[in-house]
C-alpha positions, 0 to 999 in steps of 0.5 A: 184102473179107469181111464180119465179124460185127457185134458191139457194142464193149466199153469204157465210154469208147467207149460213153459218148463217142459222140454219144448222150451219156454220159447214155445210159450209167451205173449203172442199167438204167433202161428196159433192165430187161426181162431175163426173158422176156415171154410172149404172156400178158403182151402180151395182158394189156397190151393188155387193160389199155390205155394210150398208146403214143407213136410217133416216126416219119415214115413215112406209112403208119403213120398207117393202121396206128395207126388200125387198131391202135386199132380192134382194141384200143380201150383203146390210144391210139397217139400218132403223132408226126412229130419230123422226118425221120431226122437231125432226129428223131435229134437230138430223140431224142438230146436226150430221152435225154440229158434222160431226159424225153419219150422215146417208147415206139417210135422209127423208126430207120434201119438205118444208125443202129441200131447206134449206139443199140444200142452205147449201150444206148439201145434195148431188146433184144427177145429177151426178147419172143420176137422171135427167132421172127420171124427167118425172116419177114424178108429177110436184109439187114433182119434182119441190120441189127437183130440182132447177137450182143448181141441184137435191137434192133428189128424191120424195118419196110421195106427200100430196094432201089434203083430209078430213078423217072423222069418219063415225061411229061418223057422222052417230051416230049424223046424221052429213052430210059430209061438202063440205065447211069450213062453213059447217065444222064449223056447223058440229063441233057445232053439234058434240060438242053439241051432245057430249061435249067430241067430237071435229071436229078435233085436233089443238093446232097450227100447221104450216103445217096445217095452211100453207096448208089451206092458200094455198088452200084459195088462199093466197100467204104469201111468195114471194121469189126471190133470196135473196129478201123475202116477207112475208104477212099474210094479203091478201084476202086468209088469211082473209078467213082462219082466219075468219073461223078458229077463230070461231072454236077457240073461240067456243072451237070446237078444241080438245086441243091435239097435233098431233102425241101424244098418246092422238091424236092417242087415240082420233082418235081411240075412235071417240073424234077426228072426222076428219083430214084435212091432206095429202094423205100419212095418210092412212098408219099411220091410219093402223099402229097407229089406228088399232082399228078404222078400218072400222070406217073412210072414206075419202072425198074431202077437204071442199072448201072456196067457194062452188064448187071452187075445190081447194086443197093444199099439206100437207107434202110430202117428199123426200129421200136425201143423206146428203153430209157427209154420206158414200157410195153414190153409195149404198145410191143412189141405195136404194133411186132410188129403193124406190122412182122410182123402185119396192119400189114404188109399195110396198109403195103404197100397204102399203097405201102410196101416190106416187109422180110417175105419172105412179102410180097416173094415173093407173086404178089399183091405182085408183081402189084400195080398202082400207079395213081400210076405209070400202073398199073405193076407196080413191085413186080416191079422192086423185088423184083428189086432186093432180090435183087441187093443185094450182101451185103458192105456195112458201116456205121461204128458211128458212121455218124450222126455221119459222115453229119452232117459229109458236107456240111462235107466231101464236100458242098463238091464241089457248091458250091466246085469241090472235086473229088468224090474230094477231098471224099470224102477229106476226109470220110474223114479227118474220120470217121477223126479222130472215130473216133480221138477216141472210142477206136476204132483207125482203120486207115490 
């Protein structure tokens, strides 16, 4: 399926009906008034004057970036606020935008969600700040995720090419080989659970991000977006590969019934009862900060393949830093974002375990030769960089993916708890997403 150019949708009804709320639309430009070019002199003047920049983000390495920025610019105070991880923050941001009160100056917004904020003009176009000059600094996937023909809606902070994080201590204890295919992954799950019924190959109670990433890797193309026309189909050959394999893990109760990012999830990663995570390359910093007691136990391997030797990967997560239109002091906010995502802050974040979107860092020998003490000194960045190069470029998200993901557990997620076949659950998700799109004024193709 050819990938069509992404572009914003026309039509006030469509824009204002989306879940960010009608208050994001209207007659005034409010925070979107920066239409003239903002030059380096304006940025320098803002930094010299100083002020406060409120940043909503959950990514842990930004804490040091904020401290370094304050040290470099003593008159600037960076208030770093964790308003919740992804969906929780988006709800809080939506509420602030609707109330036109308490909107942060900078917000971490994942690539899958950014298009919706751009559609409702809830984030500032960074073109007037000269962001276009940074196009060659980023790998194509993240840059394409923040830019369309209407503007540049954020700067890439990281990317999430997938890998398999596995507990080597557990695998060695039960003599389990690291799987190279998903069929081998199922066999590893069976062997582990038989040896220790309290241990599971991974935790999954239904996660839209993991599901779409594995569909992406399997060659599925469930979404086809062309302006206001949307196609949704979870029945292609790639989807069947995924559901056929994952159904075995569900039926045989080989998945820990634990929600990601919960206290029980962190506990399971720490005590070995959750033995692997197929997840994005941004995860090391979260291991180091949230699962400190298991340092040295974990390693990184390439993502298992749907067909042996296929060499395909997928993105899982990855975020931008964007400027909400209702935020204040755009010059100061942009200065922080550029510092964090293309300046000295990138190196700080990489040293903290984050995975960059900048090509210079991805290709550098220093980056690829970095040893991770948490992973027993492993040079994991080589695996991550290879994964980034193996991500198919023909994936699309819905222009209302935030809403679609929010109803995943009410539709496809039932397969994990009620005996509903996963393929049927995905069809339910497809139908519910299509209905919502029609209600919002999209033309949904059958």
